[in-house]
C-alpha positions as CSV (number, residue, x, y, z in Angstrom):
1,X,7.2,37.1,9.8
2,X,10.1,39.7,10.2
3,X,8.0,42.1,11.7
4,X,6.8,39.5,14.4
5,X,10.4,38.7,14.9
6,X,11.5,42.2,15.1
7,X,8.3,43.2,17.5
8,X,10.1,40.2,20.1
9,X,13.7,42.1,20.2
10,X,14.2,44.5,23.0
11,X,13.1,48.6,21.8
12,X,17.2,49.5,21.2
13,X,18.1,46.2,19.1
14,X,14.4,46.6,17.0
15,X,15.0,50.6,17.0
16,X,18.2,50.3,15.4
17,X,17.5,47.4,13.0
18,X,14.8,49.2,11.6
19,X,16.9,52.6,10.6
20,X,20.0,50.8,9.8
21,X,18.0,48.2,6.9
22,X,14.4,49.6,6.8
23,X,14.8,53.6,7.2
24,X,18.9,52.4,5.0
25,X,20.6,54.9,7.3
26,X,24.1,54.1,8.0
27,X,25.8,53.5,11.1
28,X,26.8,57.4,11.8
29,X,23.7,58.4,11.2
30,X,21.9,55.7,13.2
31,X,24.3,56.8,16.0
32,X,23.2,60.5,15.6
33,X,20.1,60.3,15.5
34,X,19.9,58.3,18.8
35,X,22.5,59.9,20.2
36,X,24.2,56.7,20.8
37,X,28.3,56.1,20.7
38,X,29.3,54.2,17.0
39,X,30.6,50.9,18.9
40,X,27.1,50.5,20.7
41,X,24.9,51.2,17.1
42,X,27.2,48.2,15.8
43,X,26.9,45.7,18.8
44,X,23.2,46.6,18.9
45,X,22.6,46.1,14.8
46,X,25.0,42.8,15.3
47,X,23.2,41.5,17.9
48,X,19.5,42.1,16.3
49,X,20.9,40.6,13.3
50,X,21.1,37.4,14.9
51,X,18.5,37.3,16.7
52,X,15.9,37.8,13.4
53,X,18.5,35.5,11.8
54,X,17.9,32.7,14.7
55,X,13.9,33.2,15.5
56,X,13.8,33.0,11.0
57,X,16.1,30.3,10.0
58,X,13.5,27.9,11.0
59,X,10.7,29.5,8.5
60,X,13.6,29.3,5.8
61,X,14.9,25.8,6.0
62,X,15.6,24.2,2.9
63,X,12.7,21.7,1.9
64,X,15.0,19.5,-0.8
65,X,12.8,21.0,-3.8
66,X,16.1,22.4,-5.3
67,X,17.7,21.1,-8.7
68,X,20.3,18.2,-7.6
69,X,23.1,17.0,-10.5
70,X,23.4,20.8,-11.8
């Protein structure tokens, strides 16, 4: 599901998200690697994660099966 949602993201957002969270690179490392300003990497990452959350949220809705009264 995550990879399918990532494929729907714009290329630069997808690249930043994959490098940051799949490859576990820091924002400065991603900025250097992609030759982008650090602020651009930060905003692309924020927007990319927001897009993923909005696309994946319907898949992860609670079903009411949690423990109640504890």
